[in-house]
C-alpha positions as CSV (number, residue, x, y, z in Angstrom):
1,M,114.7,138.8,87.3
2,Q,114.6,135.3,87.8
3,N,117.5,135.7,90.6
4,D,115.4,137.6,92.7
5,I,113.1,134.5,93.3
6,P,113.7,132.9,96.5
7,K,115.2,129.3,96.9
8,G,112.6,128.4,99.4
9,A,113.3,126.6,102.5
10,N,116.2,124.3,103.7
11,Y,114.5,121.2,104.9
12,P,116.4,119.3,107.7
13,P,118.2,115.8,106.4
14,G,115.3,113.1,105.7
15,T,112.3,115.6,105.0
16,P,110.2,113.6,102.9
17,T,109.5,115.0,99.3
18,Q,106.2,115.3,97.5
19,A,107.5,112.3,95.4
20,D,107.6,110.2,99.2
21,I,104.2,111.5,100.2
22,D,102.7,110.8,96.8
23,A,104.1,107.3,96.9
24,E,102.9,106.4,100.3
25,I,99.2,108.0,99.7
26,A,99.1,105.7,96.3
27,D,99.9,102.4,98.7
28,I,97.5,103.0,101.0
29,A,94.9,103.6,98.0
30,Q,96.1,100.5,96.6
31,N,96.2,98.4,99.6
32,R,93.2,100.2,101.8
33,P,91.3,97.4,103.7
34,T,87.5,96.9,102.4
35,S,84.4,95.3,104.2
36,A,85.9,92.0,103.1
37,D,88.6,92.0,105.3
38,P,88.3,90.4,109.0
39,N,89.9,93.4,110.4
40,W,87.6,95.8,108.9
41,G,85.7,97.1,111.9
42,A,89.1,98.1,113.1
43,H,90.0,100.1,110.0
44,R,86.8,102.0,109.6
45,T,88.2,105.4,111.1
46,L,91.5,105.8,109.5
47,I,93.1,107.9,112.9
48,D,96.8,107.3,111.8
49,Y,97.5,108.3,108.4
50,P,101.3,108.0,107.8
51,P,101.6,110.6,104.5
52,Y,100.0,113.2,107.3
53,R,102.9,113.2,109.4
54,S,101.3,115.0,112.5
55,S,98.3,112.7,112.4
56,I,99.7,110.6,115.1
57,L,100.1,113.8,117.7
58,R,96.3,115.1,116.5
59,H,94.3,112.1,118.5
60,P,94.2,110.8,121.7
61,S,96.6,108.0,122.6
62,A,94.7,106.9,125.4
63,D,91.2,104.8,125.0
64,L,87.9,106.5,124.8
65,E,86.0,106.9,128.2
66,L,82.4,106.0,128.1
67,V,80.0,108.0,129.5
68,D,76.1,108.3,129.5
69,P,74.9,110.0,126.0
70,E,72.1,111.3,127.9
71,T,74.3,113.3,130.4
72,I,76.1,114.7,127.4
73,E,72.6,115.7,125.9
74,L,72.1,117.8,128.7
75,H,75.3,119.7,128.5
76,S,75.2,120.3,124.7
77,P,75.3,124.0,123.4
78,A,72.3,126.1,122.8
79,F,72.2,129.1,120.5
80,G,69.5,131.4,119.5
81,H,69.1,134.5,117.0
82,R,69.9,136.8,119.9
83,D,73.4,135.2,119.8
84,V,74.2,135.5,116.2
85,H,73.8,138.8,114.5
86,W,72.5,138.9,111.1
87,T,75.3,140.7,109.4
88,E,78.1,137.9,110.6
89,Y,77.0,135.6,107.4
90,D,79.2,138.4,105.3
91,L,82.8,138.1,105.9
92,T,83.5,141.1,103.6
93,Q,81.6,143.5,105.7
94,M,83.5,142.6,109.0
95,V,86.2,145.5,108.9
96,N,85.4,149.0,107.1
97,G,87.2,148.5,104.1
98,E,86.8,146.2,101.1
99,P,88.9,142.9,101.2
100,Q,91.3,142.1,98.5
101,G,90.4,138.4,96.4
102,E,87.6,136.8,94.4
103,R,84.3,137.8,96.0
104,I,82.1,134.4,96.3
105,V,78.8,133.3,97.6
106,V,78.7,130.0,99.2
107,T,75.4,128.4,100.1
108,G,73.6,125.1,100.7
109,R,71.6,123.0,102.9
110,L,72.1,121.3,106.3
111,L,70.5,118.0,106.3
112,D,69.6,115.1,108.5
113,T,70.3,111.2,107.3
114,D,66.7,111.3,105.6
115,G,67.0,114.6,103.8
116,R,65.2,116.7,106.0
117,P,66.3,120.4,107.0
118,V,68.0,120.9,110.2
119,R,66.7,124.3,110.9
120,N,67.8,127.0,113.2
121,Q,71.3,125.6,113.7
122,L,74.7,127.6,113.9
123,I,77.3,127.0,111.5
124,E,80.6,128.8,111.6
125,I,83.7,129.0,109.0
126,W,87.1,130.2,109.3
127,Q,89.3,130.6,106.5
128,A,92.9,132.0,105.1
129,N,92.6,135.2,103.0
130,A,93.1,135.6,99.3
131,G,97.1,135.2,99.5
132,G,96.5,132.1,101.7
133,R,97.3,133.6,105.2
134,Y,95.3,133.4,108.4
135,R,95.3,135.8,110.9
136,Q,96.3,134.6,113.8
137,K,99.1,134.8,116.1
138,K,101.1,131.9,115.1
139,E,101.1,132.2,111.2
140,R,104.2,131.7,109.2
141,H,103.2,132.2,105.8
142,P,105.0,135.2,104.5
143,A,102.1,136.1,102.3
144,P,100.5,139.4,103.2
145,L,97.7,140.2,106.0
146,D,94.6,141.8,104.6
147,P,93.5,144.5,107.1
148,N,89.8,144.1,105.8
149,F,89.7,140.8,106.2
150,N,89.2,138.7,109.4
151,G,88.4,135.5,107.8
152,V,85.8,134.3,110.7
153,G,81.9,134.1,110.1
154,R,78.6,132.5,111.2
155,T,75.2,132.4,110.7
156,L,72.0,129.9,111.5
157,T,70.1,127.7,109.4
158,D,66.6,128.8,108.1
159,D,63.4,126.6,108.1
160,E,64.5,124.9,104.8
161,G,68.0,124.3,106.4
162,R,69.7,126.8,104.2
163,Y,72.6,128.6,104.8
164,T,74.4,131.5,103.2
165,F,78.2,133.0,103.3
166,V,79.6,136.0,101.5
167,T,83.5,135.9,101.5
168,I,86.5,135.8,99.7
169,K,87.9,132.7,98.1
170,P,90.9,131.5,100.1
171,G,94.0,131.0,98.4
172,P,96.4,127.9,98.9
173,Y,99.2,127.9,101.8
174,P,102.4,126.1,102.7
175,W,102.6,123.9,105.6
176,P,105.3,121.8,107.0
177,N,104.4,118.5,106.6
178,H,107.0,117.4,103.7
179,Q,109.2,119.7,101.5
180,N,107.0,122.1,99.3
181,A,103.8,121.1,100.9
182,W,100.7,122.9,100.3
183,R,97.2,122.8,101.2
184,P,94.6,123.1,98.8
185,A,92.2,126.2,99.0
186,H,89.6,125.3,101.6
187,I,87.1,126.7,104.0
188,H,86.9,125.4,107.5
189,F,83.1,124.4,108.8
190,S,82.0,124.0,112.5
191,V,78.5,122.6,112.6
192,F,76.6,122.0,115.8
193,G,73.6,120.3,114.7
194,S,70.3,119.4,116.8
195,K,72.5,117.5,119.2
196,F,75.8,117.1,120.4
197,T,76.6,113.8,118.8
198,E,76.1,115.5,115.4
199,R,78.7,117.9,116.3
200,M,81.1,118.2,112.6
201,V,84.1,120.1,112.1
202,T,85.3,119.9,108.3
203,Q,86.6,121.7,105.4
204,M,85.1,122.2,102.2
205,Y,87.1,122.3,99.0
206,F,86.7,123.9,95.7
207,P,86.3,121.9,92.7
208,G,89.5,121.5,90.3
209,D,91.9,122.2,92.8
210,P,95.2,120.9,91.4
211,L,96.5,120.7,94.9
212,M,93.9,118.3,96.5
213,P,95.6,114.9,94.8
214,L,98.9,115.9,96.2
215,D,97.2,116.7,99.6
216,P,97.7,113.9,102.5
217,I,94.8,115.6,104.8
218,F,92.3,115.6,101.8
219,Q,93.6,112.2,100.6
220,S,93.6,110.6,104.2
221,I,90.0,110.2,103.2
222,T,90.3,107.0,100.8
223,S,86.9,106.9,99.9
224,E,86.1,108.4,96.8
225,R,82.6,109.3,97.8
226,G,84.0,110.6,101.1
227,Q,86.0,113.0,99.1
228,K,83.0,114.1,96.8
229,S,81.2,115.1,99.7
230,L,83.4,117.7,100.6
231,I,83.9,119.3,97.3
232,A,81.5,122.4,96.6
233,D,79.8,122.5,93.1
234,Y,80.2,125.8,91.3
235,D,76.3,127.1,90.6
236,H,76.2,129.7,88.2
237,D,72.6,130.1,89.3
238,V,74.3,130.9,93.2
239,S,76.4,133.8,91.2
240,V,75.4,137.3,91.4
241,P,75.6,139.1,88.3
242,D,79.1,141.5,88.1
243,W,79.6,140.7,91.8
244,A,80.4,137.2,92.6
245,L,80.9,133.4,91.8
246,G,78.7,131.1,93.8
247,Y,79.2,127.5,95.3
248,R,76.8,125.5,96.6
249,W,77.6,122.8,99.3
250,D,75.3,120.5,101.1
251,I,76.1,119.1,104.7
252,V,74.8,115.5,105.7
253,L,75.3,115.1,109.6
254,N,74.7,111.6,109.9
255,G,73.8,108.2,108.1
256,S,75.8,106.5,105.1
257,N,75.5,109.8,103.0
258,R,76.9,112.2,105.7
259,T,79.6,114.4,104.8
260,W,82.7,113.4,105.7
261,F,84.6,114.6,108.6
262,A,88.5,115.7,107.5
263,S,90.7,113.1,108.9
264,I,88.4,111.6,111.3
265,D,86.4,109.2,109.1
266,G,88.0,106.1,107.5
267,P,87.8,103.9,104.4
268,E,84.5,102.8,103.3
269,E,83.7,100.5,100.6
270,E,82.6,102.1,97.2
271,E,79.1,101.5,95.9
């Protein structure tokens, strides 16, 4: 019966609604700085994004400390084939049983600014299960845990920069940014690249997700080109008949065509 549907959370007074967040997002999109703005340099990295309420708590409040870049390179992480087992690319085989949800294949290439493959580099992913729940102690979403899905995987790119993961399409989930706030389905990616300065953590989204326009994390990337760089393409040729749908997502580590860092890169002039 309809009366059995939960009424939802009781929000503290003053908690913004989705309409409030939508209005803030629209105002920033309309008034975002361009390269003609004399303060353009100060706005290229959008550190504080008001609709994303916790952004002010998620970045340093002090000036960055200058360090010798060559010294950093000496301490950058190094990984080899012995560190990553070849089966770790398949998140559906990490436990004894079959996980619940829509099986998918995600593949693509890791490239540098000139389109050259970045070989033998570590790519790690983590994600929610099909019900939108992470396997972590602080998880509050009342969706069921899947005992057969851990939600983590990793692989090394091949000589052509290619990577492939087999996983379950993650579900959306609520988060406490505002009233009835939901994150679009996404997969977290961690990419090390060939040097420390190419370290990247970002999120891959799925095409056509109706929650993307409502999500202040995704919308904190105010460049349309930047947003598109985070959305995978459905590729029927990647699909496996009678087994899994396929998505293709290339990752560019640097340069003007780089893949956007989630909530790190800022406004950019459209071409």
